[in-house]
C-alpha positions as CSV (number, residue, x, y, z in Angstrom):
1,M,46.9,144.9,26.3
2,S,50.0,143.8,24.6
3,T,50.0,140.7,22.2
4,F,51.9,138.7,25.0
5,E,49.2,139.6,27.6
6,K,46.5,138.5,25.4
7,A,48.4,135.2,24.7
8,I,49.1,134.4,28.2
9,N,45.7,135.5,29.5
10,Q,43.7,132.9,27.3
11,P,41.9,130.4,29.4
12,G,44.2,127.5,30.1
13,S,47.2,129.1,28.5
14,T,50.2,126.9,28.7
15,N,52.3,128.5,26.2
16,V,55.6,128.6,27.8
17,S,57.3,130.6,25.3
18,A,54.8,133.3,25.4
19,H,55.3,133.6,29.1
20,F,59.0,133.4,28.7
21,Y,59.4,136.0,26.0
22,Y,57.0,138.3,27.9
23,A,59.2,138.0,30.9
24,V,62.3,139.1,28.7
25,L,60.3,142.0,27.4
26,C,59.2,143.0,31.0
27,D,62.9,142.9,32.0
28,K,63.9,145.0,29.2
29,Q,61.4,147.6,30.4
30,K,62.8,147.3,33.7
31,D,59.8,145.6,35.4
32,T,61.8,142.8,37.1
33,N,58.9,141.9,39.5
34,K,56.6,141.1,36.6
35,A,59.5,139.3,35.0
36,I,60.2,137.3,37.9
37,S,56.4,136.3,38.3
38,L,56.2,135.3,34.6
39,L,59.4,133.2,34.9
40,K,57.9,131.3,37.9
41,K,54.6,130.7,35.8
42,C,56.9,129.2,33.2
43,L,58.2,126.7,35.5
44,V,54.7,125.9,36.7
45,I,53.8,125.3,33.2
46,D,57.1,123.2,32.4
47,Q,59.4,122.6,35.3
48,E,62.2,121.6,32.7
49,H,62.2,124.9,30.8
50,F,65.8,125.7,31.3
51,P,65.8,129.2,30.1
52,S,63.2,130.3,32.6
53,C,65.2,128.7,35.4
54,I,68.5,130.3,34.7
55,H,66.9,133.7,34.1
56,L,64.8,133.4,37.4
57,A,67.9,132.5,39.3
58,T,70.0,135.3,38.0
59,F,67.1,137.8,38.6
60,L,66.9,136.5,42.2
61,A,70.6,136.8,42.8
62,N,70.6,140.2,41.4
63,Q,68.1,141.2,43.9
64,G,70.2,139.8,46.7
65,E,67.7,136.9,47.3
66,N,70.5,134.4,47.5
67,Q,68.7,131.5,49.1
68,K,66.1,131.4,46.5
69,A,68.6,132.0,43.7
70,S,70.5,129.0,45.0
71,K,67.4,126.8,44.6
72,Y,66.8,127.7,41.0
73,F,70.6,127.6,40.1
74,K,70.8,123.9,41.6
75,H,67.5,123.1,39.6
76,A,69.1,124.5,36.5
77,L,72.2,122.3,37.0
78,K,69.9,119.3,37.3
79,L,68.6,120.0,33.7
80,D,72.0,120.9,32.4
81,P,75.0,119.9,34.7
82,N,77.5,121.5,32.1
83,S,75.8,124.9,32.1
84,V,78.6,127.4,32.7
85,P,76.1,130.2,33.7
86,A,74.5,127.8,36.2
87,N,77.7,126.5,37.6
88,F,79.2,130.1,38.0
89,G,76.0,131.5,39.3
90,L,75.7,128.7,42.1
91,G,79.4,129.2,43.0
92,K,79.0,132.9,43.4
93,I,75.9,132.5,45.6
94,L,77.7,129.6,47.7
95,H,80.6,132.0,48.2
96,A,78.3,134.6,49.4
97,L,76.2,132.5,51.6
98,T,79.1,130.8,53.3
99,E,81.9,133.1,52.8
100,S,83.9,130.0,52.0
101,V,85.8,129.7,49.0
102,E,86.0,125.9,49.4
103,A,82.2,125.6,49.1
104,S,82.1,127.5,45.7
105,I,85.2,125.9,44.0
106,P,83.5,122.9,42.6
107,Y,81.1,125.2,40.5
108,Y,83.9,127.7,39.2
C-alpha cells in the first residue's frame, strides 16, 4: 500500500491534497479510471478545488465523455472565469457537441 493510499484510507480522511496528488500519480501510471475516481472524491471533499475540477474535466474530455466534461469545465469557470484551460476546454467541447462554431466562440 502506497503512502497516498494510507493517507486517503484513514477514517474520515478529508485531505484533498493527498487525494489530488494520488490522482496525478495514477494518471502518470496510466490508471486514468482511478485518477478520475480520486478527482471526483476531491470535489466531494472540497467542491471549490479548482485543480481537481479542471483535471477531471480534461480527463473526461479525453475519454470522449463530452457532456460530463462540459459540466466540470462550467464548474471550473464558476471558480475561475478567466481560466484559459477551462475556457478553451469548454469551447472545444461545445464545438464538438453542437458542431457550431458560434456556440464555442465566446470561450476561445
